[in-house]
N, C-alpha and C positions, 0 to 999 in steps of 0.2 A: 453614428452612433450604433454599439453594439446593443442588441437585443438579448438579454441572457434568460435561458431556459432554466427553471428551477429544478433542481437534482438533488436526491439524498444518496449519500454513498458511505460504505464502510471499509476501512482499509486495515491492514494487519501489519504490526511491527514484529516480524518473524526473526527470532533471535536464536542464535546458536550457543552451545557451550562458550565459546571463546567470546561472547558479547558482540558478535558481529550480526548486523541487519541484512537480510536478503533484499536487495533491489533489483528491478528490471532495468534494462537499458532500452529507453522507448524514444519514439520520435513521433511528431504529429504530421499524419499523411498530407495535410494541406501546406505544412511548412517541414518539408523533408530535412532542412538544415537546422531545426529546432531540436535538439537532441537533449535528453535528460534521463535521470534515473528517479524510479518511483517504487512505491511499496505494492506489494499484492494488494488486490481489492477493487472496489468499482460500484457502480451503481446499483441501488437496491431495487429489486423487483416489487411490483404493487404488492402491498400487504406484507411484505417482509420486515422484520425488526433489523436493526443494525448488526447484532449478533448473528442472526441467520444469514444476512448478506454477506457478512464477513466470512463465516465458515464456507459458505457456498462458493464465494470467491477463490478463497484460499484452496479448496479441493479442486476448483476448475484451473487454477493457475500454477499450482505447486504439488498437486497430488497429495496433499496433506489433507486427510479428513478428521474433523473434530464436531463434537456435538457444540452447538451454539452455546449452550450453558456452561461449557467449560471454558468459554472466553472471558467470563467474569465482566467487568464493568470496563467502559472505554477508560483509557489512560488519558486521551487528549481529544479535543474536538476543534474544528475551525470551519468558517465558512469563506470559500474563495471564489473568485471569478476568473474565467479563463476560456479560451477558445481550444477546441479540438475539430480537426477536419471541417474546419469553417463554420463550426456552431458555437456560440457562446452559451456558457454554463455559469449559473450561480450555485455553487455546491457546498451543501451543508454535510460535513464528513466527519465521523468519528473513527478513531484510531483504537485498536485492541493489541495488546501485548501478548504474544505467544513464544514461549521458550520451548527449544529442542535441544537435544544433546548434539544432534547434527540431523541433517536432511538432505537427500538427494533429491532435488528438483525434476519433477516430471510435468512438462507443459502441455502434454496431449491434450488437456481439457481446454486449450486455448480456444477462443473463438477467431473467425477469419480476421476480422480486424486486429485483434491481438497478434496473430501470425504475422499480419501484415507491418505492425507498428513497434513490435518488440523484437530487438536483434540478439539478446542475451540476457544473462543474469550475472550477478556477483554478489558474494558477503562482503559487507564494508563494516570496519570499526567507526565508531563517531568520529574518531581521530582523523582516520584516513579519509572520511567523507568531507570534513571540514577542511582539510588541508589540499583535497584534490583538485579544486579549482573548477570541477564540472558542475552542471546544472542539476538539482534535484528538487523534488518536491515530496513534502512541503520545503519551503526555505529553511525552515526552523528545525528540519530534522535532527540533526545532530544534538542540538539542545533538548528537544523532545524525548530523544531516545535516551540520552543521558539521565534525564529527569526520570522518565519511566522506570530504567533499571534500577536506579537508586532508591527508588519508593518502595519500600518493603510491603506497603499496604495497597499497592497498585493491583487491580484485577488482571489476573493473568493465567493463562492455561499454560500447562507443560506437559509434554508427552515424553 
Protein backbone atom coordinates (compact mmCIF):
# COMPACT_ATOMS: atom_id res chain seq x y z
CA UNK A 1 0.00 0.00 0.00
CA UNK A 2 1.40 3.37 -1.02
CA UNK A 3 1.59 6.07 1.64
CA UNK A 4 0.96 9.48 0.10
CA UNK A 5 2.72 12.60 1.33
CA UNK A 6 0.45 15.67 1.13
CA UNK A 7 1.78 18.34 -1.21
CA UNK A 8 0.48 21.63 -2.60
CA UNK A 9 1.56 22.74 -6.05
CA UNK A 10 0.99 25.40 -8.68
CA UNK A 11 1.35 24.90 -12.41
CA UNK A 12 1.27 27.20 -15.42
CA UNK A 13 -0.40 26.83 -18.79
CA UNK A 14 2.09 29.02 -20.70
CA UNK A 15 0.45 29.69 -24.06
CA UNK A 16 1.98 31.44 -27.07
CA UNK A 17 0.25 33.56 -29.74
CA UNK A 18 -0.45 30.43 -31.82
CA UNK A 19 -2.43 28.90 -28.91
CA UNK A 20 0.25 26.33 -28.12
CA UNK A 21 1.12 25.33 -24.55
CA UNK A 22 4.69 24.80 -23.33
CA UNK A 23 5.36 21.33 -21.97
CA UNK A 24 8.50 19.70 -20.62
CA UNK A 25 9.57 16.19 -21.62
CA UNK A 26 10.08 14.43 -18.31
CA UNK A 27 10.79 11.05 -16.81
CA UNK A 28 10.59 9.57 -13.32
CA UNK A 29 14.15 8.83 -12.07
CA UNK A 30 12.86 5.71 -10.30
CA UNK A 31 11.11 4.54 -13.49
CA UNK A 32 13.21 5.73 -16.48
CA UNK A 33 10.79 4.12 -18.93
CA UNK A 34 7.90 6.26 -17.58
CA UNK A 35 8.09 9.27 -19.92
CA UNK A 36 5.55 12.08 -19.98
CA UNK A 37 4.94 15.73 -20.84
CA UNK A 38 4.08 18.24 -18.12
CA UNK A 39 3.48 21.93 -17.62
CA UNK A 40 5.92 24.25 -15.84
CA UNK A 41 5.30 24.34 -12.10
CA UNK A 42 5.89 22.43 -8.92
CA UNK A 43 5.53 22.25 -5.18
CA UNK A 44 4.85 25.31 -3.08
CA UNK A 45 7.40 26.49 -0.55
CA UNK A 46 6.18 26.94 3.07
CA UNK A 47 4.02 30.06 3.35
CA UNK A 48 3.85 30.55 -0.42
CA UNK A 49 0.51 31.23 -2.13
CA UNK A 50 -0.29 29.31 -5.32
CA UNK A 51 0.26 32.47 -7.41
CA UNK A 52 3.64 33.11 -5.74
CA UNK A 53 4.67 29.49 -6.31
CA UNK A 54 3.52 29.54 -9.94
CA UNK A 55 5.47 32.75 -10.61
CA UNK A 56 8.60 31.37 -8.89
CA UNK A 57 8.43 28.05 -10.75
CA UNK A 58 7.81 29.83 -14.06
CA UNK A 59 10.93 31.96 -13.54
CA UNK A 60 13.06 28.98 -12.48
CA UNK A 61 11.92 26.68 -15.27
CA UNK A 62 11.44 29.06 -18.22
CA UNK A 63 13.22 32.31 -17.34
CA UNK A 64 9.91 34.24 -17.58
CA UNK A 65 9.53 36.54 -14.60
CA UNK A 66 6.07 37.81 -13.67
CA UNK A 67 4.55 39.47 -10.64
CA UNK A 68 2.35 36.85 -8.92
CA UNK A 69 -0.57 39.32 -8.99
CA UNK A 70 -0.38 39.31 -12.81
CA UNK A 71 -1.37 35.64 -12.86
CA UNK A 72 -4.96 36.33 -11.85
CA UNK A 73 -7.12 33.50 -10.56
CA UNK A 74 -6.44 29.83 -11.27
CA UNK A 75 -8.25 28.44 -14.32
CA UNK A 76 -8.38 24.87 -13.01
CA UNK A 77 -7.49 22.78 -9.98
CA UNK A 78 -7.27 19.09 -9.16
CA UNK A 79 -6.06 16.65 -6.54
CA UNK A 80 -3.95 13.76 -7.82
CA UNK A 81 -2.04 10.85 -6.36
CA UNK A 82 1.23 9.81 -7.97
CA UNK A 83 4.71 8.51 -7.25
CA UNK A 84 7.90 10.26 -8.27
CA UNK A 85 11.40 9.03 -7.52
CA UNK A 86 9.94 6.33 -5.26
CA UNK A 87 7.84 8.70 -3.11
CA UNK A 88 4.03 8.79 -3.16
CA UNK A 89 2.31 12.19 -3.24
CA UNK A 90 -1.27 13.35 -2.83
CA UNK A 91 -1.02 16.71 -4.55
CA UNK A 92 -3.51 19.55 -4.59
CA UNK A 93 -2.57 21.72 -7.54
CA UNK A 94 -3.86 24.85 -9.19
CA UNK A 95 -3.25 25.89 -12.80
CA UNK A 96 -2.78 29.46 -13.99
CA UNK A 97 -3.08 30.63 -17.59
CA UNK A 98 -0.32 32.91 -18.90
CA UNK A 99 -0.31 34.14 -22.50
CA UNK A 100 2.83 35.36 -24.23
CA UNK A 101 3.35 36.45 -27.86
CA UNK A 102 6.35 34.07 -27.92
CA UNK A 103 8.96 32.94 -25.42
CA UNK A 104 12.51 31.61 -25.70
CA UNK A 105 12.65 29.07 -22.86
CA UNK A 106 15.63 29.41 -20.50
CA UNK A 107 16.09 26.41 -18.19
CA UNK A 108 19.17 27.79 -16.40
CA UNK A 109 17.14 27.91 -13.18
CA UNK A 110 16.43 24.15 -13.17
CA UNK A 111 17.23 22.27 -9.98
CA UNK A 112 19.55 19.24 -10.14
CA UNK A 113 16.52 16.95 -10.06
CA UNK A 114 14.88 18.85 -12.93
CA UNK A 115 18.10 18.66 -14.95
CA UNK A 116 18.18 14.89 -14.35
CA UNK A 117 14.49 14.27 -15.10
CA UNK A 118 13.67 16.75 -17.92
CA UNK A 119 15.17 16.17 -21.35
CA UNK A 120 13.58 18.94 -23.38
CA UNK A 121 10.53 21.04 -24.09
CA UNK A 122 8.05 21.67 -26.86
CA UNK A 123 5.10 23.92 -27.66
CA UNK A 124 1.93 21.86 -28.31
CA UNK A 125 -1.51 22.77 -29.68
CA UNK A 126 -4.38 21.07 -27.83
CA UNK A 127 -5.13 19.11 -31.00
CA UNK A 128 -1.52 17.91 -31.44
CA UNK A 129 -1.40 16.84 -27.82
CA UNK A 130 -4.69 14.93 -27.96
CA UNK A 131 -3.62 13.14 -31.18
CA UNK A 132 -0.04 12.43 -30.06
CA UNK A 133 -0.51 9.17 -28.19
CA UNK A 134 2.09 10.50 -25.72
CA UNK A 135 1.50 10.51 -21.95
CA UNK A 136 0.93 13.96 -20.46
CA UNK A 137 -0.19 15.35 -17.16
CA UNK A 138 -2.81 16.23 -16.30
CA UNK A 139 -4.59 13.63 -18.44
CA UNK A 140 -7.34 16.21 -19.10
CA UNK A 141 -4.83 18.78 -20.39
CA UNK A 142 -6.21 19.27 -23.94
CA UNK A 143 -9.74 19.86 -22.61
CA UNK A 144 -8.53 22.06 -19.74
CA UNK A 145 -6.42 24.14 -22.13
CA UNK A 146 -9.19 24.48 -24.73
CA UNK A 147 -11.70 25.52 -22.04
CA UNK A 148 -9.28 28.01 -20.43
CA UNK A 149 -8.46 29.63 -23.77
CA UNK A 150 -12.14 29.89 -24.72
CA UNK A 151 -13.19 31.36 -21.39
CA UNK A 152 -12.98 35.12 -21.85
CA UNK A 153 -13.37 35.64 -18.11
CA UNK A 154 -10.53 33.30 -17.10
CA UNK A 155 -7.86 34.90 -14.93
CA UNK A 156 -4.76 35.25 -17.05
CA UNK A 157 -1.54 37.15 -17.39
CA UNK A 158 -0.17 38.46 -20.65
CA UNK A 159 3.24 39.84 -21.39
